[in-house]
Every structure is written in C-alpha cells, then in structure tokens.
C-alpha angles and dihedrals in degrees: 000000000000121000121230114199133203122215096272094050094045092050091048092052089051093046095048092047092054103033105030103028094033103229104149119244091234090057091055090046093053091051091048090051091049089055092050093047090047092053091050092050091049095051109027129068117262114271093016111166106253128204119190111200104199137187123205100261132082090281086063088050090055088052095049091048092049090049090051092052092050089048089053088053092055103265117139103244137192124182116209117198119209116190136019112319090207087070095051119130118252092253091050091051090052092050092049091049091053092047093050092049089054092051098246112163110254124181136178116239128000115328130221122241135063127289134194096204130030123193112207105212100147101114135012129208095295098076110121106153132069116279114244142161122015092353092057089047090052093051092049090048092050091052091051095056123100093231142107107267121213117189117209109226095327132002107268110257096032117114101236093212104043106020091237118150110238096217095295135012140185114261101220130197090203133017119197106199123186130240098335136018114264124237092227094061093044095052127064135293092017094058089060088063098044101068113190108002121215116191105208125200106226098170108279103157117244088230090062095047091048091049093051087043101195112231096221129065143160135208135236124215089259091054090052094052091051091052095056113117111253124255113231118228094220102043145125138196090283090060094071104046139249124270121203111202113197101190148122134053135212090280098039124055104148097070095062091047094050094047094045094045091049091053089054092046090056091060107260117151104232137008127197122190118211105195148137113296091247089068098052096090091044094055093043089054100041098035111023090168090070127087114230132211119176140193130205107258093191095067122103104250094189084076112092096225093055091045089052093050096051091043093051092047092049093047090060092052093047089055089053095050132086091202138358138225117197130178117038106130097338093128124216101272123122098282091057093059093046092051094046092051090051094048092049090058086070110094103166103053125065115255126198114201115196142163113340089012087066093047090052091046091052090065094054108087091189091080097052140069111219123220125212092254092057096256119122143220119219112239112193133133123269094258091071126093116194119198109188127162115220097274091049088049090058090055092050099045103022090229114139117257095241090054093052092044093050097049106021098162094047091047092050090054094043091054095062123082094221145343119285095021127115118344118250122203104190104193121216138119083291102035114206122210122190144146090202092276119065119018126219119199114195114224097171125091138044144237093278083088090068094099136096119281100023090107090054088054091050093052090054093046092054091047092050089057093044090053089058092057105267118146114252099253094044091047091050093049093048093043092053092047094049091046088058092045090053090054091049090050091052092052091046094050102033100028098221132112089174099052104049117114127192092256090059088068089064090060093046092055087068088058101046103039120090114275 
C-alpha cells in the first residue's frame, strides 16, 4: 500500500518531522535537492545547461540547492528568481547565500538564452489560488522552452490536493515529489502535467507518517496479489460462496454473461443468473457452468399477482446466494424496480448495484437524504457496494457532472451519509473507492477499458471476491485494482488499446491471478 497525501496531510508530516521529531528543515531540503539532482542526472545528458526557475518559498530553496549540486557535478547552471527576494523564506535565503558564495550565476526574472534542463521550483504544495502576473508569465515561458522540465514536488500551478489547474501550470517531463505521492498529481487533470512521477524518500520518519495516517492510498500489483482470498487445500464449490447475478433484459443478454463469467473467474464456487426468459438459452450456451433462473418479461408487472410471483421467486434465490449483483442490463422497466426493492431488504449479504440498478435506485427517494440545495447523500447499509460512473453519479447525488469531475474525491465523500457505511466505487480514469472513511485511488489500468461491458465485468469481479468472504470495501478496492491489471496485461500481450473488448478481460484474469 502506498499513501497519497493531500496538502494538509503533507504539511502536517513536514511540521511534525521538524518541530516534534527535531529534524532540521535544511536537512530535509538538502535531501530533497539530492533527489531532484539525481533525477536530472539519470535522465538528462551530461553537462546539460540547467536553469532553475525559483520562487521565494521553500520550494524555491529546494530548486536552488538542486542547482548548486548539479553545478558541483559540472553542469552549467543558472538560477532565475521570480518574486521579491525580500519576501524569501529563511531557508531560501540561506540557499541563495550558499549559491552566491560559490559563484553560481543568479539572475532576477527570466533569462535569455537556451537551456537543456529547466527545474520548476516556483511553487510548492501550498498553492491554492490562480496563478497571475510574473508567475503566470514564468510558467508560460517554461512551457514554451525546448528543454526537459523537472517539477520540484508538484508542477507549479497544479492544486496538490485536487489536481485542478490554477489558471496555468507547468507541463513537466518529470516530477520529483517528496515523502509521499500527492493527490493532485495522481488525479486528473494534474497527472497530465506531472509526467513521470518519482516519489523520493527525504527522511520523513515512518512514525510521523503513521501518526498522520493519510486518508488516501493506492495499491501495487504486489499488494493486490497479497490481498487475494486464500484457496483451501480441502475444499469444494461450497467453500467459495454463491453469487446471484440479477441482470439482463429482453434486449440485452451480454451484460449478465460478462458479470457472471467474471464472478467465476475470480474464484467463487457457484453463480446463478436471474434474468429475462429471452436470455436463458444465451447463458446456457455461453456459460454452461452457471445456473439459470428466468422470469417472463412480457407479463404486466403493475398487476399484483405478477409482482407477487417475481418477488417470491427472487426471494428464494436471495436465500440461496452468498452475495448478489443487480443491475447490468436489467433496464428501467417495472421488473427492475421490483427486484431492486426486494434485494435492498437484504441486510446481511453483500449487494453490488451497478448500471441500470443505479439508474433505478436514483429514482427512489427513500434511499437518499436531501440537502437544501437539492443535492443528495446516499443512505444505504454497509452491505451495499455502488459502482457508478460519473454520469450515473450525477443521477444519484444531483451534483453537476463538472463538479464531480473536478473534485472526484471530495464528491465521493460528500455523497455518503456517514463514514463506514455503504461502499462507493466512483468509476473514472482514476477510480475512487471509499466507504466514507479511507479513500482508495486506483492508479492501475489504461484507456483500453473505455469500451462497453467492462463495468459489467467489474461488478462480477467484486461479487466473486465478496462470495469468498472479503469485506465490501476491500473487495471493491481489490476488484478495481485487478480490473486495471487485466487491461494492462491485455495491452502488454496483445499490443492494442483500440482492440480490447470486455470479454478479453475474462481471459486476462487467468494470466494475472495467482497460480
């Protein structure tokens, strides 16, 4: 597990390290500068002409110190100061004094000439207002240069908590960030400006990081493999749970197949598909391993007798199941609402609500708490996992799409009634998973996933893990991570982000899961 900090958490780690542990700020700055200089030396040609563009805060001090270290190693170096030196931080003043005593060329404002490497040390993580004036001019100038750009901690102009661009931002080739990764360069659009991110250890004690306990984290492939539920030597199909997939409609048969097959691929013991009668032959042909129970989609489900029949039939299947998926391809007609209401009566078994299940849910005010501004919090029990994409999220919460897109983590947390309640999987290029407490940001996967049916696969994957006893939030986190790994494996093996279809993920699960 790798922590991802927002501005408040990163500043608190820095403060505690200096004030409570007693490691001097200049020591941390020297280590940060060493990391920046090391990254330059690893990626730029020897003796490249280096320009350090520095603001007056400690980020500028990091830049001056890195420039000095490169100068000591034989690189031609110029330091460009942007801002009023009288307002420089104490550490920045010390670094400038050292550099001047060594004879390093320091100028005020942007220099003329050409440079091979530019260090962006204008702003640190604390920037929260739009960049204007000479600082905006400096950022635009940096972006116009034909040079390798190295951002110190975060690219200047990126909000380090949200990833928002504060009017203008440096487009870096490399970002060397200190201690922990920063939320703003993991999320979009900030990650588009960060280039290759290097997380450098500059000496923050583990004790401090653990005490601050950053709320947000991500997983590596190794983490995911360790989280997989164990396989028992003496076991049978009953050992790994039963998944009930309520999916499909007369017009849509693929969704129930993809979700059910994914549950099986994740290692659950049995899968039963509850679907419209038209889909029965399709499932029996494509997935003979699955059990199938159907209902008559042509009946009038506004009639009480027909409602009673489908409810009774579904109740029997819910009793059979260990966990339930509802939504892929079920449509929004009358049967879908009846089935969702029945499933949500279940409080002891995990329930994954996806796709049309979410659209049906959005129309049921019972499951929401309304705010004065018309937006809503979702109020469901902790056994429920919701898997909306951004547009479905707008229907659930009534927040506008641009608002959700701009602050995806904050919106995910705002949408939940309380901490440790239902699990939300907010799907985007950086999928966010939270139960209102900890926040997982997925950094694995690629845009090959931008095709129909991949969400159906994800719902089945999460259910397959739930059936094997994983808690809802952990199952959702692991499912999202493995989903991304499968897409990466497809691109690695097949070489095509354009050609992948949802069903290809099923084959890739065989390749990425533990043998």
